[in-house]
ZAMARGU-4260 file (C-alpha; in steps of 0.2 Angstrom, whole numbers, plus 5000, padded with zeros to 4 digits):
<rodrens>
0) 5008/4941/4984 | 5003/4953/4971 | 4999/4939/4959 | 4985/4933/4971 | 4976/4950/4971
5) 4978/4957/4954 | 4964/4952/4942 | 4968/4943/4926 | 4971/4956/4912 | 4975/4970/4924
10) 4990/4980/4921 | 5002/4984/4936 | 5013/4999/4935 | 5028/5001/4947 | 5028/5021/4947
15) 5045/5021/4957 | 5054/5008/4948 | 5067/5020/4940 | 5067/5034/4953 | 5056/5041/4967
20) 5042/5050/4959 | 5035/5059/4975 | 5018/5050/4972 | 5009/5044/4987 | 5009/5026/4981
25) 5022/5014/4973 | 5010/5003/4962 | 4995/5007/4951 | 4984/4992/4947 | 4974/4997/4931
30) 4959/4985/4929 | 4956/4975/4913 | 4944/4982/4900 | 4926/4982/4906 | 4931/4985/4925
35) 4932/5002/4932 | 4942/5002/4949 | 4960/5008/4949 | 4969/5003/4964 | 4984/5011/4972
40) 4996/5002/4983 | 5010/5010/4994 | 5023/4997/5000 | 5031/4999/5017 | 5045/4987/5019
45) 5057/4983/5033 | 5070/4969/5035 | 5064/4967/5053 | 5051/4953/5055 | 5044/4961/5071
50) 5044/4980/5068 | 5025/4986/5068 | 5028/5005/5066 | 5031/5014/5050 | 5030/5031/5043
55) 5016/5038/5033 | 5018/5055/5024 | 5005/5069/5025 | 5003/5066/5006 | 5000/5048/5008
60) 4987/5050/5022 | 4978/5064/5011 | 4978/5053/4996 | 4972/5038/5006 | 4957/5048/5013
65) 4952/5053/4995 | 4955/5036/4987 | 4946/5026/5001 | 4945/5007/4997 | 4955/5010/4981
70) 4971/5013/4992 | 4980/5000/5001 | 4996/5000/5011 | 5006/4984/5010 | 5017/4981/5026
75) 5031/4969/5021 | 5040/4962/5036 | 5056/4952/5033 | 5060/4961/5017 | 5074/4953/5008
80) 5072/4936/5018 | 5067/4920/5011 | 5050/4921/5020 | 5043/4939/5021 | 5026/4942/5028
85) 5014/4954/5020 | 4999/4962/5028 | 4987/4972/5017 | 4979/4987/5024 | 4964/4991/5013
90) 4957/5009/5016 | 4969/5013/5030 | 4960/5029/5035 | 4944/5019/5038 | 4954/5006/5048
95) 4961/5021/5058 | 4944/5028/5061 | 4936/5012/5066 | 4950/5008/5078 | 4957/4993/5068
100) 4974/5002/5067 | 4982/5016/5077 | 4992/5031/5072 | 5007/5038/5081 | 5014/5055/5080
105) 5032/5060/5082 | 5041/5076/5085
</rodrens>
């Protein structure tokens, strides 16, 4: 859960809470005073508990490459259920470059 990975004193901003902003992330985690790493989290949710494929926009991919380990994709399976499963993909571009995840292109 978010509470498990956010340091005490950090501020979490849900940028798309009221409307879609067009930013390549959903959450910004600003560190507590004295810390310097801002993290960006894009949430990809599905009601399905088995669906592994999800869309990533060109803007999300470009920002992920620029932000490196400060960018995470959280894959939520079983969204809206009593027991959703969350997989954190920290630095998804690096994960793709090292073969830990795959990319699929569609026409």
